[in-house]
C-alpha positions as CSV (number, residue, x, y, z in Angstrom):
1,M,20.7,59.0,-2.6
2,S,23.1,56.7,-3.9
3,E,26.2,58.3,-5.5
4,Q,25.5,59.3,-10.0
5,N,25.4,56.5,-12.5
6,R,27.4,54.0,-9.9
7,I,28.0,51.4,-11.7
8,L,26.8,47.7,-9.6
9,K,27.5,44.9,-11.6
10,G,25.5,41.3,-11.4
11,I,24.6,38.4,-14.0
12,P,22.2,39.5,-17.1
13,A,19.1,37.0,-16.9
14,S,16.8,38.2,-19.4
15,P,18.0,40.7,-22.3
16,G,16.5,44.4,-22.6
17,I,17.5,47.7,-20.9
18,V,14.8,49.9,-18.6
19,I,15.2,52.7,-16.5
20,G,13.1,53.4,-14.1
21,R,12.3,53.9,-10.0
22,A,13.4,51.0,-7.1
23,R,10.9,49.2,-5.1
24,V,13.2,47.0,-2.6
25,L,11.0,44.1,-1.4
26,S,11.6,43.5,2.0
27,D,12.4,39.7,2.7
28,L,11.1,38.2,5.6
29,G,14.4,38.3,7.2
30,D,17.1,35.1,6.4
31,F,13.9,32.8,7.3
32,R,15.2,31.2,10.3
33,A,12.7,29.7,12.7
34,S,12.4,30.2,16.2
35,Y,13.9,26.8,18.4
36,R,11.8,24.9,21.0
37,L,12.7,22.0,22.7
38,L,9.4,19.6,23.3
39,F,9.0,17.7,26.5
40,T,5.6,15.9,26.6
41,E,4.3,13.2,23.8
42,E,1.0,15.4,23.4
43,E,3.7,18.0,22.3
44,K,5.0,16.2,19.8
45,I,1.5,15.2,18.1
46,A,0.6,18.5,18.5
47,E,3.6,19.8,16.4
48,I,3.3,17.1,13.8
49,K,-0.6,18.2,13.0
50,R,0.6,21.8,12.9
51,F,3.3,21.0,10.4
52,E,1.1,18.7,8.5
53,S,-1.5,21.4,8.2
54,A,1.1,23.8,6.9
55,V,1.6,21.9,4.4
56,D,-1.9,21.2,3.1
57,Q,-2.0,25.1,3.8
58,A,0.9,25.3,1.3
59,H,-0.5,22.7,-0.8
60,A,-4.1,24.4,-1.0
61,D,-2.1,28.0,-2.2
62,L,0.4,27.3,-4.7
63,T,-2.8,24.9,-6.6
64,R,-4.6,28.0,-6.4
65,L,-1.5,29.6,-7.9
66,K,-1.4,27.0,-10.8
67,E,-4.5,26.9,-12.0
68,K,-4.5,31.0,-12.2
69,I,-0.8,30.6,-14.1
70,A,-2.4,28.3,-16.3
71,A,-5.0,30.3,-17.3
72,E,-2.9,33.2,-18.4
73,F,0.6,30.7,-19.2
74,P,0.2,27.3,-19.6
75,E,3.6,27.0,-20.5
76,H,4.6,27.7,-16.8
77,T,2.8,26.0,-14.7
78,H,5.0,22.7,-14.6
79,L,7.0,25.5,-12.2
80,L,4.5,25.2,-9.9
81,E,3.7,21.4,-10.1
82,L,7.5,21.0,-9.6
83,H,6.9,23.1,-6.3
84,L,4.0,21.1,-5.5
85,L,6.5,17.7,-5.7
86,I,9.2,19.3,-3.6
87,L,6.5,20.0,-1.2
88,K,6.2,16.5,-0.2
89,D,9.9,15.0,-1.0
90,Q,11.1,12.9,1.5
91,M,14.3,15.7,2.4
92,L,11.4,18.6,3.2
93,Y,8.4,16.6,4.5
94,D,9.2,12.9,5.7
95,E,12.6,14.7,7.4
96,P,11.0,17.2,9.7
97,L,8.1,14.8,11.0
98,R,11.3,12.9,11.6
99,F,13.6,15.6,13.8
100,I,9.9,16.1,15.6
101,K,9.7,12.5,16.7
102,E,13.2,11.7,17.5
103,S,15.0,14.7,18.2
104,N,11.9,16.5,19.7
105,L,12.1,19.3,17.8
106,N,9.3,22.3,17.6
107,A,7.8,22.3,13.5
108,E,9.5,25.4,12.9
109,W,13.8,24.1,14.1
110,A,12.6,20.4,12.0
111,L,11.9,22.4,8.9
112,Y,15.0,24.5,8.8
113,R,17.1,21.9,10.2
114,A,16.2,19.3,7.3
115,F,16.2,22.3,4.6
116,E,20.1,23.0,5.7
117,R,20.3,19.0,4.8
118,V,19.0,19.8,1.3
119,R,21.2,23.0,1.0
120,E,24.5,21.1,1.9
121,L,23.8,18.5,-0.5
122,F,23.0,20.5,-3.5
123,N,26.3,23.0,-2.1
124,R,28.4,20.3,-3.3
125,I,26.9,20.0,-6.8
126,E,29.2,21.1,-9.5
127,D,26.6,21.8,-12.6
128,P,25.1,25.3,-12.3
129,Y,21.8,23.9,-13.6
130,I,21.1,21.9,-10.9
131,K,22.7,23.7,-7.7
132,G,20.6,26.5,-8.9
133,R,17.5,24.4,-8.1
134,I,18.2,24.7,-4.5
135,Q,16.1,28.1,-5.0
136,D,13.1,26.1,-5.5
137,V,13.3,24.4,-3.0
138,E,14.2,27.5,-0.7
139,S,10.9,28.6,-2.6
140,V,9.1,26.1,-0.9
141,Y,10.6,26.4,2.2
142,R,9.8,29.8,2.4
143,R,5.9,29.2,2.2
144,L,6.3,26.6,5.0
145,L,7.8,27.9,7.3
146,G,5.2,31.4,6.8
147,N,2.7,29.1,7.4
148,L,4.0,27.7,10.3
149,S,4.6,31.5,11.9
150,G,1.7,33.0,10.9
151,K,3.5,35.7,8.1
152,S,2.5,35.4,4.5
153,S,5.2,34.3,2.5
154,G,4.2,36.0,-0.7
155,R,5.5,39.6,-1.3
156,Y,2.8,41.9,-3.6
157,Y,4.2,45.1,-5.7
158,Y,1.0,46.5,-7.2
159,S,1.9,50.2,-8.4
160,S,0.5,52.8,-10.4
161,E,4.1,53.7,-11.5
162,P,6.6,51.8,-13.6
163,L,9.0,50.6,-11.8
164,I,12.1,47.8,-10.9
165,L,12.0,45.0,-8.1
166,V,14.8,45.0,-6.2
167,A,15.0,41.8,-4.2
168,R,17.5,38.9,-2.6
169,D,15.4,36.5,-4.3
170,L,11.9,36.0,-6.1
171,S,10.2,32.8,-6.8
172,P,8.8,31.6,-10.4
173,A,5.2,32.4,-8.7
174,E,6.0,35.9,-7.8
175,T,7.6,36.6,-11.4
176,S,4.5,35.2,-12.9
177,Q,2.5,37.8,-11.2
178,M,4.7,40.8,-13.4
179,A,3.1,40.0,-16.1
180,G,0.4,42.9,-17.6
181,S,1.8,45.1,-14.2
182,K,3.7,47.7,-14.1
183,V,7.3,46.0,-13.2
184,L,9.5,47.0,-15.8
185,G,12.3,44.9,-14.3
186,F,14.0,43.3,-12.0
187,I,17.1,42.9,-9.7
188,T,18.0,39.9,-7.1
189,E,20.7,38.9,-5.1
190,R,20.5,35.0,-5.8
191,G,20.3,33.4,-9.0
192,G,21.8,32.4,-12.3
193,K,21.1,32.7,-16.0
194,T,19.5,28.9,-15.5
195,S,17.4,29.8,-12.4
196,H,13.5,29.0,-12.6
197,T,12.7,32.7,-12.2
198,A,15.2,33.7,-15.3
199,I,13.1,31.4,-17.4
200,M,10.4,33.0,-16.6
201,A,11.7,36.4,-17.2
202,Q,13.0,35.3,-20.4
203,S,9.5,34.1,-21.8
204,L,7.5,37.1,-20.5
205,E,10.8,39.0,-21.7
206,I,11.1,41.2,-18.6
207,P,14.5,42.5,-18.4
208,A,17.0,41.3,-15.6
209,V,19.7,41.0,-13.9
210,V,20.4,38.6,-11.1
211,G,23.7,37.2,-9.0
212,L,24.0,41.1,-7.6
213,D,25.2,40.3,-4.4
214,N,24.2,43.4,-1.4
215,A,21.6,44.7,-4.1
216,T,18.9,44.8,-1.8
217,R,21.2,47.2,0.9
218,E,23.4,49.0,-2.1
219,I,20.0,50.3,-3.6
220,I,17.6,52.7,-1.4
221,P,13.7,52.3,-2.3
222,G,13.2,55.4,-4.7
223,D,16.5,54.8,-6.4
224,E,16.3,56.1,-10.3
225,L,17.9,53.2,-11.5
226,I,18.9,51.7,-15.3
227,L,18.9,48.1,-15.4
228,D,20.9,46.7,-18.7
229,G,19.8,43.5,-19.1
230,L,22.3,43.2,-22.0
231,T,25.6,43.6,-20.1
232,G,24.0,42.4,-16.2
233,R,25.0,46.3,-15.2
234,V,22.9,48.4,-13.1
235,I,23.6,52.1,-13.3
236,L,22.4,54.0,-9.8
237,S,20.7,57.7,-9.9
238,P,22.1,58.0,-13.7
239,G,23.0,61.4,-14.8
240,N,20.7,62.9,-18.1
241,G,23.6,62.6,-19.7
242,V,23.4,58.6,-19.3
243,I,20.1,58.5,-19.3
244,K,19.9,59.5,-23.2
245,K,22.9,57.4,-24.1
246,Y,21.0,54.3,-22.4
247,R,17.5,55.2,-24.2
248,A,19.0,55.3,-27.6
249,R,20.9,52.1,-26.9
250,K,17.5,50.5,-26.1
251,Q,15.9,51.5,-29.1
252,E,18.5,50.3,-31.0
253,F,17.6,47.0,-29.3
254,E,14.1,46.7,-29.4
255,A,14.5,47.3,-33.0
256,F,17.7,44.6,-33.5
257,K,15.3,42.1,-31.5
258,D,12.0,42.5,-33.5
259,A,14.2,42.1,-36.8
260,V,15.8,38.9,-35.6
261,T,12.8,37.6,-33.7
262,R,9.6,38.1,-36.6
263,S,11.5,35.4,-38.9
264,S,13.2,32.8,-35.9
265,S,10.3,30.1,-36.7
266,A,11.3,30.1,-40.7
267,P,14.4,27.8,-41.4
268,A,17.9,28.4,-41.0
269,V,19.5,28.5,-45.2
270,T,22.2,30.2,-46.6
271,L,22.5,32.7,-49.1
272,D,23.0,29.7,-51.3
273,G,20.4,27.3,-50.5
274,H,22.6,25.3,-47.8
275,P,19.9,24.4,-44.7
276,V,21.4,24.0,-41.3
277,Q,19.2,22.6,-38.5
278,V,18.7,25.1,-35.4
279,L,18.0,23.3,-32.4
280,A,17.8,24.0,-28.2
281,N,19.3,22.2,-25.8
282,I,17.3,21.8,-22.4
283,E,16.8,20.4,-19.3
284,L,13.4,20.4,-18.3
285,P,10.3,19.7,-20.1
286,E,8.9,23.4,-19.3
287,E,11.8,24.5,-21.5
288,V,10.0,23.3,-24.3
289,Q,8.0,26.1,-24.8
290,L,10.7,28.4,-25.0
291,A,12.1,26.3,-27.4
292,Q,8.8,26.4,-29.6
293,K,8.6,30.0,-28.7
294,Y,12.2,30.9,-29.9
295,G,12.2,28.9,-33.3
296,A,14.3,26.1,-32.7
297,D,14.0,22.4,-35.5
298,G,14.3,20.6,-32.5
299,V,15.9,19.3,-28.8
300,G,19.5,19.0,-30.3
301,L,20.2,18.2,-26.5
302,Y,18.1,17.0,-23.9
303,R,20.1,17.3,-20.6
304,T,18.5,14.2,-17.9
305,E,19.7,15.0,-14.7
306,F,17.5,16.9,-12.7
307,L,15.0,13.7,-12.1
308,Y,18.5,11.8,-10.6
309,M,19.3,15.1,-8.6
310,R,15.9,16.5,-6.9
311,Q,14.9,13.5,-4.4
312,P,17.1,11.1,-2.1
313,R,15.9,8.3,-4.0
314,M,16.2,6.8,-8.0
315,P,14.0,7.9,-10.3
316,T,11.4,4.8,-11.7
317,E,11.1,4.3,-15.2
318,A,7.9,5.7,-15.4
319,E,8.8,9.1,-13.9
320,L,12.0,9.2,-16.7
321,F,9.1,7.9,-19.2
322,E,6.4,10.6,-18.7
323,D,9.2,13.2,-18.7
324,Y,10.4,12.3,-21.8
325,R,7.2,11.8,-23.4
326,R,6.2,14.7,-22.6
327,V,9.1,16.6,-24.0
328,V,8.6,14.6,-27.3
329,E,5.4,14.8,-27.7
330,A,5.6,18.6,-27.3
331,M,8.3,19.1,-29.9
332,Q,6.2,16.5,-32.8
333,P,7.2,16.2,-35.3
334,R,10.8,18.0,-34.6
335,Q,13.4,15.4,-33.6
336,V,14.4,15.3,-30.2
337,T,18.4,14.2,-28.9
338,I,18.4,12.8,-25.5
339,R,21.3,12.5,-23.8
340,T,22.2,9.8,-21.3
341,L,23.1,10.6,-17.5
342,D,26.0,12.7,-17.2
343,I,26.3,12.7,-13.4
344,G,29.1,10.5,-11.3
345,G,27.2,8.7,-7.9
346,D,28.7,11.6,-5.8
347,K,26.4,14.4,-7.2
348,F,23.3,12.0,-6.5
349,I,21.2,13.1,-3.3
350,S,20.7,9.3,-2.7
351,R,22.1,7.1,-0.8
352,L,25.1,5.3,-3.8
353,E,27.9,5.3,-1.4
354,Y,31.4,6.0,-3.4
355,A,34.8,7.5,-1.9
356,P,35.1,11.1,-3.1
357,E,37.3,11.8,-6.2
358,M,40.3,14.2,-6.3
359,N,38.9,15.1,-9.7
360,P,35.5,14.3,-10.2
361,A,36.0,15.6,-14.2
362,L,38.1,13.0,-14.8
363,G,36.6,10.3,-12.3
364,L,33.9,7.9,-12.2
365,R,30.9,10.1,-14.6
366,A,28.7,9.8,-17.8
367,I,29.3,6.9,-19.5
368,R,31.9,5.3,-17.2
369,F,29.0,5.4,-14.7
370,C,26.3,4.3,-16.1
371,L,28.6,1.1,-17.7
372,R,29.3,-0.2,-14.0
373,E,25.6,0.5,-12.6
374,Q,23.5,-1.0,-15.2
375,E,20.7,-1.0,-13.5
376,I,20.4,2.5,-13.5
377,F,21.4,2.4,-17.2
378,R,18.7,-0.3,-18.0
379,T,15.9,2.2,-16.4
380,Q,17.0,5.2,-18.1
381,L,17.5,3.2,-21.6
382,R,14.3,1.6,-21.1
383,A,12.3,5.1,-20.3
384,I,13.7,6.6,-23.7
385,L,13.0,3.7,-25.9
386,R,9.3,4.1,-24.7
387,A,9.0,7.7,-25.2
388,S,10.6,6.9,-29.1
389,A,7.1,5.4,-29.5
390,F,5.2,8.9,-29.5
391,G,7.9,11.0,-32.0
392,Q,11.1,11.6,-33.2
393,V,13.8,10.7,-31.0
394,R,17.5,10.1,-31.2
395,I,19.6,8.8,-28.3
396,M,23.1,10.0,-27.2
397,F,26.1,8.5,-25.0
398,P,28.2,11.5,-23.4
399,L,31.8,11.2,-22.8
400,I,32.9,8.4,-25.6
401,S,36.7,8.1,-25.1
402,S,36.9,4.3,-26.9
403,V,35.2,2.0,-29.1
404,Q,34.6,-0.3,-26.1
405,E,32.3,2.1,-24.3
406,M,30.5,2.4,-27.4
407,R,29.8,-0.9,-28.2
408,T,28.9,-1.9,-24.9
409,A,26.6,0.7,-24.5
410,R,24.2,-0.3,-28.1
411,E,24.3,-3.3,-26.5
412,L,22.6,-3.1,-23.6
413,L,20.4,-0.6,-25.7
414,Q,19.6,-3.9,-27.4
415,A,18.6,-5.3,-24.4
416,A,16.4,-3.4,-23.4
417,A,14.8,-2.8,-26.8
418,Q,14.6,-6.8,-26.5
419,E,12.9,-6.4,-23.3
420,L,10.4,-3.7,-24.1
421,A,9.8,-6.0,-27.6
422,E,9.2,-9.4,-25.1
423,Q,6.8,-7.5,-23.0
424,D,5.1,-6.0,-25.9
425,I,6.2,-2.3,-25.0
426,P,6.0,-0.1,-28.1
427,F,9.2,1.7,-29.4
428,D,10.9,2.7,-32.4
429,P,12.9,-0.4,-33.4
430,N,15.3,2.3,-35.3
431,L,16.4,4.5,-32.8
432,P,19.3,6.6,-34.3
433,V,22.5,6.2,-31.5
434,G,25.0,9.0,-31.2
435,A,28.4,9.5,-29.6
436,M,29.3,12.4,-28.2
437,I,32.6,13.6,-28.8
438,E,33.5,15.5,-25.9
439,V,37.2,14.0,-25.4
440,P,40.8,14.2,-26.7
441,A,41.1,10.5,-27.1
442,A,37.3,10.2,-29.4
443,V,38.7,12.8,-31.8
444,T,41.7,10.5,-32.3
445,L,39.2,7.9,-32.4
446,C,36.5,9.5,-34.8
447,R,37.0,7.5,-37.6
448,V,36.6,4.5,-35.9
449,L,33.8,5.7,-33.4
450,A,32.1,6.9,-37.0
451,R,31.2,3.2,-37.9
452,E,29.5,2.5,-34.6
453,A,27.4,6.2,-34.4
454,D,24.3,7.1,-36.3
455,F,26.0,10.6,-35.9
456,F,28.2,12.8,-33.6
457,S,27.5,15.2,-31.3
458,I,30.6,17.3,-30.7
459,G,30.1,18.9,-26.6
460,T,32.7,21.5,-26.6
461,N,32.0,22.5,-23.7
462,D,34.2,19.5,-22.5
463,L,36.3,19.2,-25.3
464,I,37.9,22.8,-25.0
465,Q,38.3,21.9,-21.4
466,Y,40.1,18.6,-20.9
467,A,41.8,19.5,-24.8
468,L,43.6,22.9,-23.1
469,A,43.8,21.7,-19.8
470,I,41.7,24.6,-18.5
471,D,39.1,24.5,-15.6
472,R,36.8,27.5,-16.9
473,G,35.6,27.7,-12.7
474,N,39.1,28.6,-12.0
475,K,39.2,32.2,-12.2
476,M,43.5,31.7,-12.5
477,V,43.0,30.1,-15.5
478,A,39.2,30.5,-17.3
479,S,40.4,33.8,-19.8
480,M,42.5,30.7,-21.4
481,Y,39.1,29.3,-22.1
482,Q,39.2,30.2,-26.1
483,P,36.8,28.1,-28.3
484,L,38.2,29.6,-31.6
485,H,41.6,28.1,-30.1
486,P,43.8,26.1,-33.3
487,A,43.9,23.2,-31.3
488,V,40.1,23.1,-30.8
489,M,39.3,24.0,-34.2
490,H,41.3,21.4,-36.2
491,M,39.9,18.9,-33.4
492,I,36.5,20.0,-34.9
493,Q,37.8,19.8,-38.6
494,Q,38.8,16.3,-38.1
495,V,35.5,15.1,-36.4
496,V,33.6,16.5,-39.4
497,A,35.9,15.1,-41.8
498,A,35.1,11.7,-40.3
499,G,31.6,11.9,-40.4
500,R,31.4,12.9,-44.1
501,E,33.2,9.9,-44.8
502,A,30.9,7.8,-42.8
503,G,27.9,9.5,-44.1
504,I,26.5,10.4,-40.8
505,P,26.1,14.3,-39.5
506,V,27.8,16.2,-37.2
507,A,26.0,17.9,-34.8
508,M,27.5,20.6,-32.2
509,C,25.6,21.1,-28.6
510,G,28.2,22.8,-26.5
511,E,28.0,27.0,-25.7
512,M,30.1,27.4,-28.7
513,A,27.8,27.0,-31.2
514,G,25.4,29.8,-29.8
515,D,27.9,32.3,-29.9
516,P,27.3,34.7,-33.3
517,L,30.7,35.0,-33.9
518,H,31.7,31.6,-34.0
519,I,29.2,30.7,-36.6
520,P,30.8,31.9,-40.0
521,I,33.1,29.5,-39.1
522,L,31.6,26.5,-37.7
523,L,29.7,26.9,-40.8
524,G,33.1,26.8,-43.0
525,L,34.1,23.3,-41.3
526,G,31.3,21.6,-41.8
527,V,29.0,21.6,-39.2
528,D,25.6,19.8,-39.7
529,E,23.6,20.9,-37.2
530,L,24.1,23.4,-34.2
531,S,22.1,23.1,-30.9
532,M,22.2,26.2,-27.8
533,N,20.0,27.9,-25.3
534,A,16.7,28.8,-26.9
535,M,17.3,32.5,-27.2
536,A,20.7,32.2,-29.1
537,I,18.2,30.4,-31.9
538,P,16.6,33.6,-33.4
539,V,20.1,35.4,-34.1
540,I,22.1,32.5,-35.0
541,K,19.7,31.8,-37.4
542,S,19.8,35.7,-38.5
543,V,23.6,34.9,-39.2
544,I,23.4,32.0,-40.8
545,R,20.6,33.1,-43.8
546,Q,22.9,36.4,-44.6
547,F,26.1,34.0,-45.3
548,N,27.7,32.1,-48.1
549,L,28.5,28.8,-47.8
550,D,31.4,29.2,-50.0
551,E,32.4,32.7,-48.1
552,A,32.0,30.8,-44.6
553,R,34.7,27.9,-46.1
554,E,37.0,30.4,-47.1
555,M,36.7,32.0,-43.7
556,A,37.3,28.8,-42.6
557,A,40.5,27.8,-44.5
558,K,41.8,31.2,-43.3
559,A,41.2,30.2,-39.8
560,L,42.8,27.1,-39.8
561,D,46.1,28.4,-41.5
562,M,46.3,30.8,-38.3
563,V,48.9,29.6,-35.5
564,T,47.5,31.8,-32.3
565,V,44.2,32.2,-30.8
566,E,44.5,36.1,-30.8
567,E,44.7,36.0,-34.6
568,I,41.5,33.7,-35.1
569,N,39.7,35.8,-32.0
570,D,40.6,39.4,-34.1
571,F,39.9,37.8,-37.9
572,A,36.6,36.6,-36.5
573,S,35.5,39.7,-34.7
574,Q,36.7,41.9,-37.0
575,K,34.6,40.3,-40.0
576,M,31.7,40.1,-37.8
577,S,31.9,43.9,-36.8
578,E,31.5,44.7,-40.9
579,R,29.4,42.6,-42.1
580,F,26.9,42.6,-39.5
581,P,27.4,45.1,-36.8
582,E,24.0,44.6,-35.2
583,I,25.2,41.4,-34.5
584,F,28.1,42.3,-33.2
585,R,27.2,44.7,-30.8
586,F,23.6,43.0,-29.5
587,G,23.4,39.3,-30.8
588,S,25.9,38.0,-28.3
589,A,23.6,39.4,-25.0
590,L,20.3,38.9,-27.0
591,A,21.9,35.0,-27.3
592,G,22.5,35.1,-23.7
593,I,26.7,35.2,-24.1
594,Q,28.2,36.9,-21.5
């Protein structure tokens, strides 16, 4: 048995605390393929037929799974639709066939070679959400390889006793089987907070810890475990005292969660009657259901990069329109704010030819890329405009750093609108247009930019990084990434003042908006809308409802007078711990803040 009270640390992916015995799932090795060369044309034809049969079988199995999930969890059918799309993707379908025909490889090795190419492409991507989609590709790869080898790619875990699953990875289809089962929670070696498996775990309210290296080696089948989905800790063979402590913590957390989620769909209004829009950040259409479940007042940030990342060709206007329309219709009558492309040429899985950049974060990305690649931009603008005919839509341009960028982007939007009008294609002619404030230059120019925009959205993830010259991915300086840094607070104050002066609303869509610790100060600074991870919405609404706007303004004024981030953090922490002890203890975990 494992050493008592030994603690392993992973990434908290779905909040909650469970105590139970471990069930370690086998993984069919590394899913590496057997290698064989083909020598005759007849062998090639046979291998092609074998590969196509494996694809057909996988398609039939996934279709059956999709129908089963649709009956119980209709909001998650898009996960299986994605796997069906990947199944016929050029990189995983055409490439293996080419390797069979041109390189004389057997079907298994041809598939393996193609998958390794896809993995190399995804490894070059910095965005954690997009990078995490390799898990969906790998799930389809495992299914195909299982069909070719005659081994099942599925793993089943029926049990009469409650259990905690431990696996190298779990697919969304496998996760869906947990509903109504004896599975208390799960631990995986792969994955992150934004993986499809994590999203499904959150929806099913199954506690989960992911990204725990060597979990299948460190945890022995039958081990008693405490899985803490609030902190990402897994405690092996806990003693009685530790178990008692965590049972009490579990009860406290569940009582807190019930209290904040009970009223999550109600408006967020301060004690003195000031309404605040609390919105969701999403990346895929299937996340709309989570946003609705947690009480989102709308979508404050719809990231649109995924369709550009999943295939070696540019998405068509029809494909983009279909995705946007689905989101807009599902959120009716609430508003959806769509951000245009925020990636550079180096991030596409396409054949765009760009020289490698020394520092992509400061290079050809976001609005800069779109203004250079105007045909790509035009296609997206037309799709967004068309979707605006189906509900309440706003559009915003990322990484604006000059007035000219904003004017040129609006001119291109107007040109796309004129094309649609001439073609009698309906759209909203009064579509609000916003500027994302993400760089210090935009803050300096905010009063001028406010004349060019219908609203502002402060993207604090980039703004903090650029303002403080901090790379969050660099462990040497990551601790210096501080949202409540005095410089950041004064920038927010300046942007809000410019918005007030011009009569336009000011939103915030960075991670700062979803942390309960920051909410009173952001309210006091005058931010009108807060957009965040959907899981954070109930907690943030709860904080807003228990605060008086005058008190928030007083807190913000005091914080603005402080000159060090340590002073401000201590001040905010003390206020929150005194005023909202339960939110201070559990709110950040429930909101998905580490």
